[in-house]
C-alpha positions in Angstrom: 12.1 73.5 14.4 10.0 70.6 15.3 11.5 67.4 14.1 8.6 65.2 14.6 6.3 67.3 12.4 5.2 65.1 9.3 6.3 66.1 5.9 3.7 68.2 3.7 1.7 66.1 1.3 1.4 67.0 -2.4 -2.1 68.6 -1.8 -0.7 70.9 1.0 2.2 72.0 -1.0 -0.3 72.9 -3.9 -2.6 74.7 -1.5 0.2 76.8 0.1 1.4 77.6 -3.6 -2.1 78.6 -4.3 -2.2 80.8 -1.5 1.1 82.5 -2.2 0.0 83.1 -5.9 -3.2 84.7 -4.3 -1.2 87.1 -2.4 1.0 87.8 -5.3 -2.3 88.9 -7.4 -3.4 91.0 -4.4 -0.1 92.9 -4.3 -0.3 93.6 -7.9 -3.9 94.8 -7.8 -2.9 97.0 -5.0 -0.3 98.6 -7.2 -2.8 99.9 -9.6 -3.1 103.8 -9.2 -6.3 105.0 -7.3 -6.4 101.7 -5.6 -7.9 101.8 -2.0 -6.0 98.8 -1.0 -2.7 100.3 0.0 -4.6 102.3 2.5 -6.7 99.5 3.8 -3.5 97.1 4.1 -1.6 100.1 5.9 -4.4 100.4 8.2 -4.9 96.7 8.8 -0.9 95.9 9.3 -0.6 99.0 11.6 -0.7 98.7 15.4 -4.2 97.9 16.9 -3.8 100.4 19.6 -2.6 103.1 17.3 -5.7 102.7 15.1 -8.5 104.5 16.9 -12.1 103.7 16.0 -12.5 107.0 14.4 -9.6 106.3 12.2 -10.7 102.6 11.4 -14.1 104.2 10.4 -12.6 107.1 8.2 -10.3 104.5 6.4 -13.2 102.2 5.6 -15.4 105.0 4.6 -12.8 106.3 2.3 -12.4 102.7 0.9 -15.9 102.1 0.3 -16.5 105.5 -1.1 -14.3 104.8 -4.0 -15.8 103.3 -7.2 -15.9 99.5 -7.3 -14.4 99.2 -3.8 -17.3 97.1 -2.5 -17.3 94.7 -5.2 -13.5 94.2 -4.8 -13.8 94.0 -1.2 -16.4 91.2 -1.6 -14.5 89.3 -4.1 -11.4 89.4 -1.8 -13.3 87.9 1.2 -14.9 85.2 -1.2 -11.4 84.2 -2.5 -10.1 83.8 0.9 -13.1 81.5 2.0 -12.6 79.4 -1.1 -9.1 79.1 -0.6 -9.7 77.9 3.0 -12.3 75.3 2.0 -9.9 73.9 -0.4 -7.2 73.7 2.1 -9.3 72.0 4.5 -10.9 69.5 1.8 -7.2 68.6 0.8 -6.3 67.9 4.4 -9.3 65.5 4.7 -8.4 63.6 1.5 -4.9 63.3 2.6 -5.8 61.9 6.1 -8.3 59.3 4.4 -5.9 58.2 2.0 -3.4 57.6 4.7 -5.8 55.4 6.7 -6.7 53.5 3.6 -3.0 52.8 3.1 -2.6 51.8 6.8 -5.6 49.3 6.4 -3.9 47.8 3.3 -0.8 47.4 5.1 -2.6 45.8 7.9 -4.5 43.4 5.5 -1.2 42.3 3.7 0.6 41.6 7.1 -2.5 39.5 8.2 -2.6 37.5 4.7 1.0 37.0 5.4 0.5 35.6 8.8 -2.3 33.3 7.6 0.1 32.0 4.8 2.6 31.0 7.2 0.1 29.5 9.7 -1.3 27.5 6.8 2.0 26.4 5.6 3.0 25.1 8.9 -0.4 23.4 9.4 -0.3 21.8 6.0 3.3 20.4 6.8 2.0 19.2 10.1 -1.0 17.5 8.7 1.1 16.0 5.8 3.4 14.4 8.2 0.5 12.8 10.1 -1.0 11.4 6.8 2.4 10.3 5.6 2.8 8.3 9.0 -0.8 7.0 8.8 -0.5 5.8 5.3 2.7 4.1 6.3 1.1 2.3 9.0 -1.8 1.3 7.0 0.6 -0.1 4.4 2.6 -2.2 6.7 -0.5 -3.4 8.5 -2.2 -4.5 5.2 1.0 -6.2 4.1 1.0 -8.2 7.5 -2.6 -9.2 7.0 -2.0 -10.3 3.7 1.0 -12.3 4.3 -0.9 -14.0 7.1 -3.8 -14.8 4.8 -1.5 -16.2 2.3 0.4 -18.5 4.8 -3.2 -19.7 6.2 -4.4 -20.6 2.6 -1.2 -22.3 1.7 -1.6 -24.5 4.9 -5.3 -25.3 3.9 -4.5 -26.0 0.4 -2.0 -28.7 1.7 -4.5 -30.3 3.8 -7.5 -30.1 1.3 -5.8 -31.1 -1.8 -5.7 -34.8 -1.1 -9.1 -34.9 0.1 -11.1 -32.4 -2.0 -11.7 -32.2 -5.7 -9.6 -29.6 -7.7 -12.5 -27.6 -8.6 -13.2 -26.8 -5.0 -9.6 -25.8 -4.4 -9.3 -23.6 -7.7 -10.9 -20.5 -6.3 -8.6 -20.6 -3.3 -5.7 -20.8 -5.6 -7.0 -17.9 -7.9 -7.6 -15.7 -4.7 -4.1 -16.4 -3.5 -2.4 -15.4 -6.9 -4.6 -12.1 -6.9 -3.5 -11.3 -3.5 0.2 -12.0 -4.2 0.0 -9.6 -7.2 -1.6 -6.9 -5.1 1.2 -7.4 -2.5 3.7 -7.1 -5.1 2.1 -3.9 -6.5 2.0 -2.1 -3.1 4.2 0.7 -2.7 7.2 0.2 -0.8 8.1 2.6 2.4 10.7 4.5 0.2 7.8 5.4 -2.2 5.4 6.7 0.5 5.4 10.3 -0.1 7.3 12.3 2.2 6.5 15.4 3.7 7.8 18.8 2.6 10.5 20.2 4.9 9.6 22.8 7.3 11.1 26.2 6.8 11.2 29.5 8.8 8.8 31.0 6.5 6.2 28.4 7.7 6.6 29.3 11.3 5.2 32.3 13.3 7.8 34.9 14.4 7.6 36.5 18.0 6.3 39.9 16.3 3.5 38.2 14.6 0.2 37.9 16.3 -1.1 34.3 17.5 -3.1 32.7 15.5 -6.7 31.7 16.6 -7.1 28.2 17.3 -9.0 26.4 14.5 -12.4 25.1 15.5 -11.8 21.8 13.9 -9.5 20.3 16.4 -10.7 16.9 16.4 -9.2 15.8 13.1 -5.8 16.4 14.2 -5.9 13.3 16.3 -7.6 11.1 13.9 -4.8 9.5 12.0 -3.0 9.0 15.2 -5.8 7.2 16.8 -6.8 5.3 13.4 -3.4 3.8 13.3 -3.3 2.5 16.8 -6.7 0.7 17.4 -10.0 0.1 15.7 -10.7 -2.1 12.7 -9.8 -1.4 8.9 -13.2 0.2 8.4 -12.6 2.4 11.4 -9.1 3.7 10.2 -10.5 4.4 6.6 -13.4 6.3 8.2 -11.0 8.3 10.4 -8.9 9.0 7.3 -11.7 10.2 5.2 -12.9 12.4 8.1 -9.4 14.0 8.2 -9.6 14.7 4.5 -13.1 16.1 4.8 -12.3 18.3 7.7 -9.0 19.9 5.9 -11.1 20.7 2.8 -13.9 22.3 5.2 -11.2 24.1 7.1 -9.7 25.3 3.8 -12.9 26.5 2.5 -13.5 28.3 5.7 -10.1 29.9 5.5 -10.6 31.2 2.1 -14.0 33.0 3.3 -12.2 34.7 6.2 -9.3 37.0 5.7 -8.7 37.6 9.3 -8.8 34.2 11.2 -7.0 31.1 10.0 -9.5 28.1 10.1 -7.0 25.4 9.0 -4.8 24.0 6.2 -4.0 25.7 3.2 -5.0 24.0 -0.3 -1.7 22.5 -0.2 -2.3 20.2 2.8 -5.5 19.0 0.8 -3.4 17.9 -1.8 -0.5 16.4 0.3 -3.0 14.4 2.6 -4.8 13.1 -0.4 -1.8 12.0 -2.2 -0.2 10.4 1.2 -3.7 8.6 2.2 -4.3 7.2 -1.4 -4.9 3.9 0.2 -6.5 2.2 -2.9 -3.8 -0.4 -3.2 -3.7 -0.8 0.5 -7.7 -1.1 0.6 -7.5 -3.7 -2.2 -4.7 -5.8 -0.2 -7.1 -5.7 2.8 -10.1 -6.7 0.8 -8.3 -9.4 -0.8 -7.0 -10.7 2.2 -10.2 -10.9 4.0 -11.8 -12.8 0.9 -8.8 -15.1 1.0 -9.3 -16.0 4.5 -12.8 -16.5 3.9 -12.1 -19.0 1.0 -9.7 -20.7 3.1 -11.9 -21.1 6.2 -14.8 -22.5 3.8 -12.2 -25.0 2.2 -10.9 -26.0 5.5 -14.3 -27.0 6.8 -15.2 -28.6 3.6 -11.8 -30.5 3.8 -12.6 -31.5 7.7 -15.9 -32.6 6.8 -14.6 -34.8 4.0 -11.9 -36.0 6.2 -14.2 -36.9 8.7 -16.6 -38.4 6.4 -13.7 -40.4 5.0 -12.8 -41.4 8.3 -16.5 -42.4 9.2 -16.7 -44.4 5.9 -13.3 -46.0 6.5 -14.3 -47.0 10.1 -17.6 -48.3 8.8 -15.8 -50.3 6.4 -13.5 -51.7 8.7 -16.3 -52.2 11.2 -18.2 -54.1 8.3 -15.1 -56.1 7.4 -14.5 -57.0 10.8 -18.4 -58.0 11.0 -18.0 -60.1 7.9 -14.8 -61.7 9.1 -16.6 -62.4 12.4 -19.7 -63.8 10.5 -17.5 -65.9 8.3 -15.7 -67.2 11.4 -18.9 -68.0 13.2 -20.5 -69.6 9.9 -17.2 -71.6 9.5 -17.5 -72.7 13.3 -21.2 -73.9 12.6 -20.1 -75.8 9.5 -17.5 -77.7 11.4 -19.5 -78.6 14.3 -21.6 -81.8 14.4 -25.8 -81.7 13.7 -27.1 -80.7 17.1 -23.7 -79.8 19.0 -22.9 -76.3 17.6 -21.4 -74.2 20.3 -23.9 -71.3 21.5 -21.0 -68.7 20.9 -21.0 -69.6 17.3 -24.9 -69.0 16.8 -26.7 -65.6 16.2 -30.3 -64.3 17.4 -32.6 -61.9 15.9 -34.1 -58.7 17.1 -37.8 -59.4 16.6 -37.7 -62.8 18.3 -35.2 -63.1 21.5 -35.4 -66.9 21.6 -34.2 -67.6 18.0 -30.8 -69.0 17.4 -29.5 -69.7 13.9 -26.4 -69.7 12.2 -25.3 -66.1 11.6 -25.9 -65.8 7.9 -29.3 -67.3 8.1 -30.1 -65.0 11.0 -29.3 -62.0 9.1 -31.4 -63.1 6.2 -34.2 -63.9 8.5 -34.1 -60.2 10.0 -34.4 -58.7 6.2 -37.2 -61.0 5.5 -39.1 -60.0 8.6 -38.8 -56.2 7.7 -40.5 -57.1 4.5 -43.1 -59.4 6.1 -43.8 -56.5 8.5 -44.2 -53.9 6.0 -46.9 -56.2 4.1 -48.7 -57.7 7.2 -48.1 -55.1 10.0 -46.5 -57.5 12.3 -43.4 -59.7 12.6 -43.0 -63.3 12.0 -43.7 -65.7 14.5 -41.1 -68.1 15.1 -41.9 -71.4 17.3 -38.7 -73.2 16.8 -35.3 -72.7 15.3 -31.8 -74.4 16.4 -32.4 -77.8 18.2 -29.7 -79.7 19.9 -29.4 -83.4 19.9 -31.7 -83.6 23.1 -34.4 -81.6 21.9 -34.5 -83.1 18.3 -34.7 -86.6 20.1 -37.7 -85.1 22.2 -39.4 -83.9 19.1 -38.7 -87.2 17.4 -40.5 -89.0 20.2 -43.3 -86.8 20.4 -44.2 -86.2 16.5 -42.7 -89.9 15.4 -41.9 -90.0 11.6 -43.1 -86.4 11.0 -40.0 -85.3 12.7 -36.4 -86.0 11.6 -34.2 -88.3 13.8 -31.7 -86.6 16.1 -28.5 -85.5 14.2 -30.2 -85.4 10.8 -32.5 -82.6 11.2 -31.5 -78.9 9.5 -32.7 -77.6 13.0 -29.5 -79.4 14.1 -27.6 -77.2 11.7 -29.2 -73.8 12.6 -30.7 -73.6 9.1 -34.3 -74.2 9.8 -37.3 -72.4 11.6 -40.9 -73.2 12.2 -43.2 -70.4 11.8 -46.8 -69.7 13.5 -49.9 -68.9 11.6 -49.0 -70.7 8.6 -51.8 -73.3 8.8 -51.9 -77.0 9.7 -50.4 -79.9 8.0 -51.2 -79.9 4.2 -52.9 -76.6 4.4 -51.3 -74.2 1.9 -53.9 -71.7 1.3 -53.0 -69.4 4.0 -52.0 -65.8 2.8 -48.8 -65.9 4.8 -47.7 -69.0 3.0 -48.4 -67.7 -0.3 -46.6 -64.6 0.3 -43.5 -66.4 1.6 -43.5 -68.5 -1.5 -43.6 -65.5 -3.6 -40.9 -63.3 -1.4 -38.7 -65.6 0.8 -36.5 -66.8 -1.9 -35.2 -63.2 -2.4 -33.7 -63.4 1.2 -32.3 -67.0 0.9 -35.1 -68.7 2.6 -37.4 -71.4 0.9 -40.0 -74.2 1.5 -38.5 -77.5 0.8 -40.1 -79.1 -2.1 -40.5 -82.6 -0.6 -42.9 -80.7 1.8 -45.1 -78.8 -0.8 -48.0 -80.1 -2.1 -47.4 -83.5 -4.1 -44.0 -84.0 -2.3 -42.8 -87.0 -0.5 -44.0 -85.1 2.9 -44.3 -84.4 5.5 -46.5 -81.5 4.2 -45.7 -78.8 6.7 -46.3 -75.1 5.4 -44.6 -73.6 8.7 -41.2 -75.3 8.0 -38.7 -73.1 6.1 -35.0 -73.4 5.6 -32.1 -71.5 4.6 -29.1 -72.4 2.2 -30.1 -76.2 2.0 -30.9 -78.3 -1.1 -34.5 -79.0 -2.1 
């Protein structure tokens, strides 16, 4: 008995039963009186060597010669052929059914293998996604804290020197960022990856999974977490999810080769990489830093302008104090004996020396004169000491005041060129001066004007003196 012979199928058993039934019917037909079958069966079952050709021929002739023998013989052969065909067809059907069952079993094993590989890949990618989300959160919170600290420092500096409406936007942005930081998920709220089980891992008896073509996204979260800008990290995270979805779609289309993560990895990665709050914190931190920088520049500019204005005011105050000191020194000095250090000159006429307030007023008067006539005032004489005044007195006689009595000796009088001769008051320069010089503190003495006691000198002009 062969132990390794496979068991018979139902179709084979049915075929054998039908063959046995056929033989039984044949035996029954051979039992009919006058039937040729017993003789033919005896001839066929006898020893071949004992049955001579003549005996064969005689037996067949005897069988054929009987009525209906040919028809019965043909039917017997046809029944045997049909039975043989049915047996062969049943065997082919059984073999095909066994092959289909074997293919289904192989497909189920491959599907189970894909499920396990996909589950392991899902767990791995989810772990990377969670780690990346945690790093992004910590980095965003650190960036936000630095922005809040910088903004606070700027507010301290800017508040005393900048208008409240300029500090308001920075305060509002800082409050918004603080709310986002408070709403950011803590480390314990970050989605934890599912634990790996043995069903997720490939056993030694399972075939090794073919490598997935999308190998680059595996390193994307790691690389994004260690270098690059926030935009680069966000782009890398998006690329990871897109690659996972593409791999899932490819895996669904293929039943033999795993292309990547199962749908669970897309869900887990999408949840772990839900960086909406983190992105809002980053954007608010960047906006706050920009506002703080703008306010810092404004505050520094204001501080610098205030310092410049204060310095200018101090310089002006010092100049005013110096001017007052020098004016007082001139007032205290005798006529014609004023120290040179107490007098001031003018830019448009280097040799002019006057009391400092008179010199400043003459500078302003000359600006207006030049705007009207296109040239500067010509000054022929200003301060005269005693000796100079005595020389003029000697040269001009009664037309000049005695030494020690002239306003030239006080640094308050000038003689101007181009204003006409004695008693001539029709020059355009004289008429313009009569109309405009008073606005700058300069005047032509009334006793020198037409009809005055004289002398009628149109060129003589004085500052801060009585008519």
